[in-house]
C-alpha positions in Angstrom: 331.4 94.4 146.7 333.6 92.1 148.9 333.4 90.2 152.1 335.4 90.3 155.0 335.4 86.6 154.6 337.6 86.9 151.5 340.1 89.8 152.6 340.6 89.0 156.4 342.6 86.2 156.8 343.9 87.2 160.1 344.5 90.9 159.3 343.4 93.5 161.5 339.8 94.8 161.0 341.3 98.3 159.9 343.6 96.2 157.3 340.9 94.8 156.0 338.4 97.4 155.3 341.5 99.4 153.8 341.7 96.8 151.3 338.2 96.7 150.8 337.6 100.6 150.4 340.5 100.1 147.7 338.1 98.9 145.1 334.6 99.0 146.4 332.5 101.5 148.6 330.5 98.7 150.3 331.7 95.7 152.4 329.8 92.5 153.6 330.7 92.5 157.3 331.4 88.9 158.5 334.0 86.6 160.5 337.6 86.7 158.9 339.4 89.5 160.8 341.2 89.8 164.0 338.5 90.8 166.7 338.4 93.6 169.0 338.6 97.0 166.9 335.2 99.2 166.7 334.4 99.1 162.7 332.6 102.6 162.5 335.5 104.8 163.0 337.2 102.8 160.3 334.3 102.7 158.0 333.4 106.9 158.5 337.3 107.2 157.4 337.0 105.2 154.5 333.7 106.4 153.5 332.1 102.6 153.6 328.8 101.5 154.0 328.0 98.0 155.1 326.1 95.1 155.1 326.4 92.3 157.3 326.2 88.3 157.4 325.4 85.6 160.1 328.5 85.9 162.7 329.6 89.5 162.4 331.6 92.4 164.3 328.9 94.6 165.3 329.2 98.3 166.6 331.2 97.4 169.9 334.0 95.3 168.0 332.5 92.4 169.3 332.0 89.0 167.1 328.2 88.5 167.4 326.9 85.2 166.6 323.2 84.5 165.5 323.2 81.1 167.6 324.4 82.8 170.8 322.7 86.5 170.4 319.1 87.6 170.5 317.8 88.6 167.6 316.9 92.1 169.1 320.2 92.7 170.6 321.9 91.9 166.9 319.4 94.4 165.2 319.9 97.0 167.8 323.9 96.9 167.3 323.5 96.3 163.5 321.6 99.3 163.2 324.1 101.3 165.4 326.6 100.6 162.5 324.5 101.7 159.9 324.3 98.2 158.3 321.9 98.1 155.4 321.3 94.5 155.0 321.6 91.4 157.2 321.7 87.8 156.3 322.1 84.4 158.2 322.0 80.8 158.2 318.9 79.1 158.4 318.6 76.5 161.3 320.5 73.2 161.5 318.8 70.0 160.5 319.1 68.6 164.1 316.7 71.9 165.3 313.1 72.1 165.8 312.8 75.3 164.1 311.8 75.6 160.2 313.3 77.8 158.0 310.1 79.8 158.2 309.9 80.3 161.9 313.6 80.9 161.9 313.1 84.0 159.3 309.9 85.1 160.9 311.9 85.7 164.3 315.0 87.2 162.9 312.8 89.3 160.4 310.5 90.5 163.0 313.8 91.8 165.1 315.3 93.7 161.8 312.3 95.1 160.8 312.1 97.1 164.0 315.0 98.9 162.3 314.1 99.0 158.8 316.8 96.4 158.0 315.7 93.8 155.4 317.0 90.6 156.3 317.5 87.0 154.3 318.4 83.5 155.0 320.8 81.8 152.5 321.1 78.7 150.9 323.1 75.8 152.0 324.8 72.9 151.0 325.1 69.1 151.9 328.5 67.8 153.6 330.2 65.4 151.4 332.8 63.2 152.6 334.1 60.0 150.6 331.4 60.8 147.9 328.5 60.3 150.7 326.3 63.1 151.6 325.1 64.2 154.7 322.4 66.9 155.6 323.8 69.5 158.0 321.4 72.5 157.5 318.1 73.0 156.1 317.8 74.8 152.6 320.4 72.5 151.2 318.1 71.8 148.7 315.8 73.4 145.7 312.8 71.8 146.8 313.1 73.3 150.5 314.3 76.3 149.3 311.6 77.1 147.0 309.2 76.0 149.5 310.8 78.7 152.1 310.9 81.4 149.7 306.9 80.7 148.7 306.0 80.8 152.1 308.2 83.9 153.2 306.4 85.9 150.0 303.0 85.1 151.2 304.1 86.5 154.6 304.9 89.6 152.9 308.4 89.3 152.4 309.4 89.8 148.7 313.0 89.1 148.9 313.7 86.5 151.7 316.7 84.9 150.4 320.8 84.9 149.5 321.4 82.8 146.7 325.0 81.2 147.3 326.3 80.2 144.1 328.9 78.2 145.5 326.6 76.4 147.8 324.1 75.9 145.0 327.2 74.2 142.8 327.3 71.9 145.1 323.9 70.7 145.7 323.5 70.5 141.8 326.8 68.2 141.6 325.1 66.0 144.2 321.6 66.1 142.9 320.2 68.3 145.7 319.5 70.9 143.1 318.8 71.0 139.5 318.7 73.8 136.8 314.7 73.8 136.7 314.9 74.7 140.4 317.4 77.0 139.7 315.4 79.0 136.9 312.3 78.8 139.1 314.1 80.7 141.8 315.1 83.4 139.5 311.7 83.6 138.1 310.4 84.3 141.7 312.2 87.3 142.4 312.7 86.1 145.9 316.8 86.7 145.8 317.8 89.7 147.7 321.4 88.9 147.0 324.1 86.6 145.6 327.1 85.2 147.2 330.0 83.6 145.2 333.1 82.0 145.1 334.6 78.8 143.7 334.6 75.1 144.8 334.9 71.9 143.5 331.5 70.9 143.9 332.2 68.7 147.0 333.7 71.3 149.8 332.8 75.0 150.4 336.3 76.1 149.8 335.7 80.1 149.3 338.4 80.3 146.5 338.2 83.1 144.0 336.4 82.5 140.7 338.8 82.0 137.8 338.0 81.1 134.2 338.1 77.3 134.8 334.7 77.8 136.8 332.3 77.4 133.8 329.4 75.9 135.9 329.7 78.7 138.9 329.5 81.2 135.9 326.8 79.7 134.3 324.9 79.8 137.7 325.9 83.7 137.8 324.6 84.2 134.4 321.1 82.4 135.1 320.6 84.7 138.1 321.7 88.2 136.2 318.1 88.8 135.7 317.0 88.4 139.2 316.9 91.7 140.1 318.9 91.3 143.6 320.4 94.3 145.6 323.9 92.9 146.3 326.7 90.7 144.7 329.0 89.6 147.3 332.4 88.0 146.2 333.4 85.6 149.1 336.4 84.3 147.2 339.8 84.4 149.1 342.5 85.1 146.4 
């Protein structure tokens, strides 16, 4: 499936959804389009179902951001839109929340409407070759710890694995392939995000045959049994 982050590019929501519907039956709702339109009439006309990620248009057409929206409000509005799955970023490193406490709050709200929920792997910021931590779960160690904890709490697949984010982590020593393979074996991945980058910035470029490292990651995860694969690359 395709994300609105890949096809939005300043389009109206209607135009972006039409572009998605020409190739897919499911769209990932997120930021990228001009705000203000209600998604449901367009989705119904185009026979599109939806999942949603982080900051997203909801049933009213308003962009809801998880940092400024109560989990119960987000869950109710996504449910009214018929969303089947929701993912969001883990807390920033400056937050007092842990990935586990952050997830517990959001998962409980989504559970009320039987919407599966997951946190996404993140990445270190890189400037002039120097890395800086902005989010939790930017490393293999933190991500695996989170997955184990949430699985112990009864959430079998609590993670969205972003190939582009992990690619940055691999280049800068925040991940290694042994950790990638352990994550695959855990069965904890609900969905994949993929796009291309140079290993330093989250550029959201479309994958090409030149992206050997990211294609290798996709191959590693091919047996993980995830429900969704989302193309976030802007062509």
